[in-house]
C-alpha positions as CSV (number, residue, x, y, z in Angstrom):
1,X,154.5,-9.9,32.0
2,X,156.4,-6.6,32.5
3,X,155.9,-3.7,35.0
4,X,155.3,-0.1,33.8
5,X,158.0,2.2,35.3
6,X,155.3,5.0,35.7
7,X,152.3,3.4,37.3
8,X,153.7,0.0,38.5
9,X,150.9,-2.0,36.9
10,X,151.9,-5.3,35.1
11,X,150.9,-6.0,31.5
12,X,152.0,-8.3,28.7
13,X,155.2,-7.2,27.1
14,X,153.6,-6.7,23.7
15,X,151.3,-3.9,25.1
16,X,154.2,-1.9,26.5
17,X,157.0,0.3,25.0
18,X,160.5,-0.7,25.9
19,X,162.8,2.1,26.9
20,X,166.6,1.8,27.0
21,X,169.4,4.0,28.2
22,X,171.7,5.4,25.5
23,X,175.4,6.2,26.0
24,X,174.7,9.9,26.7
25,X,172.7,9.4,29.9
26,X,169.5,9.8,27.9
27,X,166.6,7.5,27.1
28,X,165.2,6.3,23.8
29,X,162.4,4.0,22.8
30,X,163.4,0.5,21.6
31,X,160.8,-0.3,19.0
32,X,162.2,-3.7,18.0
33,X,162.9,-4.7,21.6
34,X,166.4,-5.8,20.5
35,X,168.7,-3.1,21.9
36,X,171.3,-4.3,24.4
37,X,171.6,-3.1,27.9
38,X,169.2,-2.3,30.6
39,X,165.6,-1.6,29.7
40,X,162.3,-0.7,31.2
41,X,158.7,-0.5,30.0
42,X,156.0,2.1,29.8
43,X,152.3,1.8,28.8
44,X,151.5,3.3,25.5
45,X,149.3,5.9,27.2
46,X,150.1,9.6,27.5
47,X,149.0,9.5,31.2
48,X,151.8,7.1,32.0
49,X,154.3,9.1,30.0
50,X,153.4,12.3,32.0
51,X,153.7,10.5,35.3
52,X,157.0,9.0,34.2
53,X,158.3,12.5,33.3
54,X,157.4,13.9,36.7
55,X,159.1,11.2,38.7
56,X,162.4,11.9,40.3
57,X,165.2,9.7,41.6
58,X,166.6,6.4,40.5
59,X,164.7,4.1,38.1
60,X,165.0,0.6,39.5
61,X,164.5,-1.1,36.1
62,X,167.4,1.0,34.5
63,X,169.6,1.1,37.7
64,X,170.3,4.7,37.2
65,X,168.9,8.1,38.1
66,X,167.7,9.9,35.0
67,X,167.2,13.7,35.0
68,X,163.9,15.3,34.3
69,X,165.0,16.9,31.0
70,X,166.0,13.5,29.6
71,X,162.6,12.1,30.7
72,X,160.8,15.0,29.1
73,X,162.8,14.4,25.9
74,X,161.7,10.8,25.8
75,X,158.0,11.7,26.4
76,X,158.3,14.2,23.5
77,X,159.7,11.5,21.2
78,X,156.9,9.2,22.2
79,X,154.3,11.9,21.5
80,X,155.7,12.7,18.1
81,X,155.5,9.1,16.9
82,X,152.1,7.6,17.6
83,X,153.2,4.3,16.1
84,X,155.4,3.6,19.2
């Protein structure tokens, strides 16, 4: 069971999208769930993506504060690829 970074609900890992930090203070989806480093999870629902994009402050799962443009970029990437 994993916790969604947007809504705080728990769900099986297989139903969530894993998000990891990249080296440029950005975020990217980890489709294979094998990338190293800190990761967090989001539901595969646009409502959770929008809520995640609007949050501010530090992300506990990632142990870092991520700026809103980086969050918006991640949401755009998730929206472009419905297979995520």
